[in-house]
N, C-alpha and C positions, 0 to 999 in steps of 0.2 A: 190559568192554573197557578196555584201557590206552591212553593216548595220550601223545604228546610233541610239542613244538613246535619249529620251526626258523624262524629269521629270516634272510632273504637281506639281507646287509648291503652287498654291492658286486657290480658287474658288470664284464664286459669294457668297455674304453673304447669299442670299436666292436663291434656285434653284426650278424651277417649272417644269422641264423636266428631262428625263433621261440624266445624265451628258455626257455620252460617245456616245449617240445615233448617232450624226452626224458623228463621227469618224468611228464607226462600219459600218455605211451604205455607207461609201465611198469605192470606189473600189481600195483600197491601200493594198499592201502586208504588214501586220502589226501584231505584237504581243502585247497584252496588259496584264500587270500583276498588280493585285490589292491585297494588303495585308490589313487585318484588325487585329488590336491588341486590345483585350478587356482590359479595365483598371479596377483597384480595385475601386468599387463604394464608399466605405467608405472614402478612401483616397481622391478621386476626390471631394466629397462633402465638406470634411474638407478644402481642398485647395481653393475651390470656395468661401466658407464662409469667409476665411481669405482675399481672393482677393476682395470680395464685400465690406468688411469693409474698406480696404485701399483705394479703388476707391471712396467710399463714402466721405472719408476725402478729397481726391484730388479734387472732384467736388466742395466742399465748398470753397477751396482755389484757384480754377481756374476761378472764376467768372469774373476776369478782362480780360481774353483772351477768346473771344467767340469761336474761332476755337478749342482751347484745350478743352473747356467744352463740345462741341458737340461730340468730339471723346470719351472723358471720359464717357459722358452720354450713348453713344451707347454701349461701352464696359461693363458698369455697367448693362445695360438692358439685354445684351446677357448672362452675367454671372448669373444673377437672373433667367432668363428663363431656362438655362441649369439645374441649381440647382432644380428649381421647377419641371421640367420634370422628373428628376431622383428621387426626393423624393415623388412626388404625383402620377406620371404615371408609375413608375417602369422602366423608360428608363435606358439604360446603355451607358457608354461612351466608344468609340473606338478611336484608332488612325488609320488614313487612309493613305495609301501610294499607289500612282499610277505611273506606269512606262510604256513607250511605246517604242517599237523597230520597226524601219522602215527598210525594206529590198529592195534592188534594184540590178540590174545586172551591173551597172556602176556608177561612182561617180557623174556624171552630173545628172543622173536620181535620184540618192539618194538625192542630194541637192534640186532638184525640189520637190520631195515628202515630204522632211522634212519641207520645206517652206509651202507646202500645208496643212500638218497636223497642223502646228503651226497656220496658218490662220484660219482653221476650229475651233481649240481649243479656240483661242482668240475671235472668233465671238460668242462663247457660254459662255464667261466669265471665261475661264480656263487660268490661267497664267502658262506659260511653261518655262523651262530652258533646254538648251542642256547639255547633260552629257559629256562635254569636259573634257578630262583627266580621266574620270571615265567610259569609254565605256565597259571595261571588267566587271566592277562591275554591271552595269545595264544590260548587256547581261546575266550574271548569274542570276540576279534577275528576268529576264523574262523567264527563263527555268522552266519547271515543277518540280522543286526540292525543293520548299519551302525555298529558301534562300533569305532573305531580307538583303542585304549587309549593314553593319554598316556605311560605308563611304558615302553612299548616303541617309541613312534613315532620318537624321536630316533635310535635305533640303526638303524632300517630306512630312514630318509629318504634318498632320492636324487632328483636332478632329472632331468627328461626333457622333450623337446619333443614337440609334437603328432604330428609325422610318425613319431617313434620309438615311439609307443604301439602301433603295429602289431606290433612284436616281442614285446609282452607279451600279445598276444591269446591267450586260453587255449582257445578253442573251435575247435581244429584238426580236420581230417577224420580222427578216430580211429575213426569209425563212420559207418554210413549207416542212418538210421532214418526210413523213409517211413511215415506214419501208416496209410495204407490198404494197405501192402505186405504181402507174405508173408515169413515167417521163412526166411532163407537159411542162417545159421550164426553163428559168432562170429569177431571179430577175433583173429587169432593172437597179436598182441602184448599186447593188454590185456583180452581176453575180453568186450569190449562186443558187443552184439547187432547183427546186420545184417538189416535189413528193407528190401526193395526193392519198390516199386510201379512196375513197368515201364510200366504204362498211364497213368501220371501225365503228361499232355501238357504241363502247366505247367512241370514240372521237367525232363523228358526230351524230346529232339527226336523220338525214335521208341521203339518197344517192342521193337526187334530185338535178338537176342542171338547172339553167336558163342561156341561152346564148343569149345575145342581142348585136346587132351591125348593122351598116348600110351596104348596099350592097358593097362588095369589101373590107370590113374591116378585114376579115379573119375568120369569125364565122363558115362558111361551112367547111373550111380546118381543123379547130380545131375539129369540130364535127366528121369529117371523121377520124382524127388522133385518137380520143378517140375510135371510133368503131374498127379501125385497131388494136390498142393495147389491147383492151379488147377481141377481137376475138382470139388473140394469147393466152389469159388466159382461153379460153374456156367458156366465159360468154355468155349466150343466149341474143341476141339483136334483137329487132323488130323496124323497122324504117318506118315511114310514109313519103313518098317522093312525095310532090305535084309538084315539079319543075324538076323532072327527073335528079337529081344531083348525084345519087348514083349507076348508071348503071355500070360504070367501076369498082367501088369498089366492087360491088356485084360479078362480074365475077372473079376478081383477088383473092377474099377471099372465092370463091366457096360458095356464099350465094344463097338463093332462092329468085328470083324476081317475084313477083306476079303483073300482070298488069290487071286492069279492065278498060273497056272502049268500045266504039263502034267497035273497030277493034280487040278486044281480044277474045280468045277462052276459057279463064279461067273465071269461074263464082263463086260468093259467094252469098249465100242466106241469106238475112238479118233476115229471120224468123227461121234460124237454132237454135236449142237448143243443145249445146255441153255438153258432160259429165263433162268437167272440169269447167263449168260455176259456179258450186258451189263446195265447198270442201267436202271431205269425212266426213260423219257424219252429214252434214247439209241437210236441206230440202227446197223445194220450187223452183223447176226448172222453172215451168211455171210463177209463180209470179215474179221471178227475171227477166225473159225474157220480160214479159209485161212491167215492169218498164223501161227497156232499150228501148223498142220499142216506148213507148210514147215520149221519147226524139227524136228518129229518125223521127217520124211522125210530131212532132213539127216543125222540119226543113222543111218538105214538105208542111204541111197544114198551116203554120204560127202559132203564139202563140195560143195554145188551152186553152179555159176556162175549168172550172171544169166539167161542164155538157158535153162538147165535149169530154173531156178525158174519162169520164165514158162511153160514147157511143162507142168510139174507143175500149176501153177495152172490152166491151161487145162483139163487133164484132170479136176481136182477140180471145177471149175465144171460140166463135163459130167456128172460122176458125180452131183452133187446135183440137176442138172436132170432126170435120169431119175426122181428121187423128187419131182419138182415143187417143188424148193426153189431159189430164186434170190436175187438181191441185194435184192429187195423183201421187207422183213421180214414182210409179210402172208402170204407164201408159207409161213411157218413155222407158220401157224395153220390149223385145219380146223374145219368145222362139226360139232357133235355135240350132239344134243338142242337144236337151234336156238341153240346158244351157240358162240362162237369160242373154241376151246381150243388150247393150244400142242401141236404134234405130239409124240407120244411116241416111245419108243425103237424101236418096231417100224417107225416111218415113216422111219427114218434109213438111209442106205446103209452098207455094211460094206466092209472092205478088198477083198473079192473083186470087188465092183462096180467099184472103181477098177482092180483088176488086169485085169479083162476089157477095160476101155477102153484101158489102157496098152498091152496086147499087140496091139491092132488097128493101132497106128501104129508104123511102123519107127523113128521118131525116139525113141519112148519104150519100145520093146520091151526095151531093156536094163534099164529100171527095173522092168518087169513080172517079169523073171527074178529080180531081187533081192527081189521081194515073195513069191516062191514059198514060202520057209520060213514066212512069216506067213499064207499062205493055205492051203497044202496040207501043209506040213511040220511040223517040231518046234515051231514057234511058232504053230500054227493056232488056239490059244486066243484070239489077237488078232482072229480072223475070225468074230466072233459079235456079235449084237446084245446090248446090255447087259441084264442080268436082275436087277439089284439096285437098291434105293433106299437112299440114304444119309441117314438122318434122325437118327442118334444124335449127341449132343454130343461124343462121343469116338470117332473113327474111326481105325483103324490099318490101313495098307496093307501087307500082308505080301507082299513080292516075292522072298522068299528062293529059291523054286523056279526062278526064272528063270535062275539060274546067273550066274557072274561076268561073262561076256561080254555078257549080255543085260539086266543090272540097269538100265542107263541107260534102256532103253525103258520099263520099268515105272515108274521114277522120274519120267520125263517125263509119262507117262500120268496118274499120280496127282497130280502137281503141277498139271497142267492142270485136273483135276476139283476139287482142293482150292482152287485159285485162284478158280474160279467160286463155290465155297461161301463163300469169304472175302468176295466182293463182294455177297453176297445182302442183307445188312442192315448199313449203316454204323454203326448205333447199338449193335450187339452186339459185345462183346469176343470175340476169337478168336485162334487161333495155329496156325501151320503149322510142323512140325518136319521139317527135311531132314537126316536122318542120312546120313553119308558123302557130303556135298554136293559133294566134289571130282569125283565122277562126272559131275556136270552142268555144272560150270564149269572142269574141269581139261582136260588135253590130250586125253583120250579123248572129249571133247564137241566142240562147235563154237560159233561166234560167235552163231548164232541162238538156240540153247538157252541159252547163258550170258547173252545179253541179256535173255531172258525171265525168268530167275531174278533177274538184277539189277533188272529192272523191278518184280518182286514186292517186293524189299527196299526199293526206293526209294519205292514208292507205297502199300504196305500200311497205312501209318499213316493214310491218308485213309479207310480202311474199318474203322477201329477194331481193326486186326489187328497181329500180331507174327510176324515170321519168325525161326526159330531155325536157325542153321547149325551142324552138328556134324561134326567130323572129327578123325582122328588123322594124316592124311597132309597135312601142311602144304605140303611141296614140290609135291605134285600140285595142291593148291588154287591155287597161283600159277603153274601151268605153261602156261596158255593165254594167248596174246597178251601175253607178258612180265608176266603176273600182274595185268593191268588189271582183270579181273572179280573175282578174289579180293580185290584191294585195295579195289575199289568196295563189295563186300559188307562187308568189315571196317570201312570208313569209314562205312557206313550202318547200323552196329549200335552203338547207344548204350551197350550193356552187353557187355563182352568178358570172357570167363572163361577163364583159362589154367591148366590143370592141368599136372602135370609133363610136360616134353618133353625129347626127346633134343637133344644139343648142335647137331646138324646142323639140326634143325627150328627151334631157337631162332635160329640164324643167319639162316635164311630169313625167319622171322617178324619179326626186328628190322629187316629192310629195309622192311617195310610198316607196322609198328606202332611207336609212339613208346615204345620200351623203354629205360630207363636201364641202365647197366652193372650196378647193384645188382639191378635187377629181372630181368635175364638170369640172374644167379647164383641168385636166389630161385626162379625157375621150374624151374631144373635140379635144385634140392635139395628141392623140395616133396615131402611124404609123400603117401601115398594119401588122397584125400578133402580135400586142401588145395589152394587155388587162389589165384592173383592175379587180382583183379577190377578192371576199369576200369569205373566207373559214372559216366558223364558225365566230369567232370574229376577225379573222385576215384579214387585207386589204393589198394586195400586188400587185404591178405593175409587170406584167410578160410578157416576150417575149416568144411566143410559138416556140419551137424548134423541129426539126425532123431530122432523118438521111437521107442520099441521097436515100437509098432504099425506105424508107417510102414516101418520096416526089415523087419518080417515080411511086409508086403504086397509090397514090392519084391523082397526076396531069397527069400521063401518059407521062411525059417527064423528062429529067435529070435536077437535081438541079444545078442552076448557083451559084457557090461559089464566 
């Protein structure tokens, strides 16, 4: 390897940015060494006072030369400022020394890189000098042995106050590296690695993720990559799949795929009350279930007013009463082999039971009519007792067969089931993935359903869980109630991942996310597989990376290098 050294000999009089930020973010093989030498405060103030007195006299005698008096006045003002900061604000004076060493495999490349570093430095107001005939000294000064060689010190020495040391801080957010995290990709600017541990409660407020991007931008591949890597870590994951995108992944990762639709033999009963729906020590199985069912029937019957909700609740209570289930939680248990066990799926009412009760009352007859497709018509697969057990650590809910108009019913059904699974054990890490989430919190949904989804995002942290919102329809996401639910989910996601978006969607997103003008341009020009990540307070442009084996598992074909 060849190396060459550069000494920073001067800076802008005033700096508004981190001095070395542009150099650190460049993809150049470089070592930076910064020395700070604290000075004796009493001696510095004494010398400054003497200097101020002399400069004051010079200013009076230099009135004939305008150029001289401007320089003298500037120096005089700086000296008075430094003395005031040290005396009034308890600042301290340091000497600052900054050295750079650039490495390359041949001399031509080294010369190119040296010129590049000098250009970057000069664009940020840093004056540099090559360490000609002092290469050995600057090399030693850049080793981690705390040796600031005397032969180069005088050239690099500049004074700085304590508060200004911030601008020399070199450890900027050019990467995210969580020790227990999974590999996400590389920083686009400097190729540093990005590792994120979204379950790190000490660092992140929650483990929720938003993944936004236009079709073909790479959001689905990224989501599958997350599922694959967390599967290897034994984390329970539940995916709602409206587009049948996860079939191959489910097979290769030995997950359970649950299909509901006209051609399916698997059934899930929306009226099921599951033991895990409330935690141990809590009460209110039926009350909790009725609250969720009101949201579901809101989707079927349209937005219900308070009187209609009360009527539906009354009929639901009657439906469960016929199965000997009431607000007393002990009614959910039965004796079997002299033991109290929780009632199973066959002990639960189905939609037809509710339908029969609704049609008996003229006040609710109109609701019974709307239930006909779910009881006797094209959607009658909803009118069955559940016949599946969900025990796998990876469960994929395939609702593709429901068709565009009916997807929201399937999404709500599985969200309800998965939410109960999430609450089963607070100590276990788990995640729920809501693909095309706009269907549940957008204009085609309603306030009850959207509030349920928002509740999941807000409280899932308490159960050791993570909610993942995935969508390409940004405008639809913020279409219900002036975007209040979309905004709430965005704000309750500590990790936000933006793949390439159309300009119209970027405009909508910028109203609800803290995007700078530069970031708006970056999102629009991102290539496939590239994204802008907001991880806590850090914003970082990332290229999603995977191994050949991972690519083959997700895509079903070999990776082209």
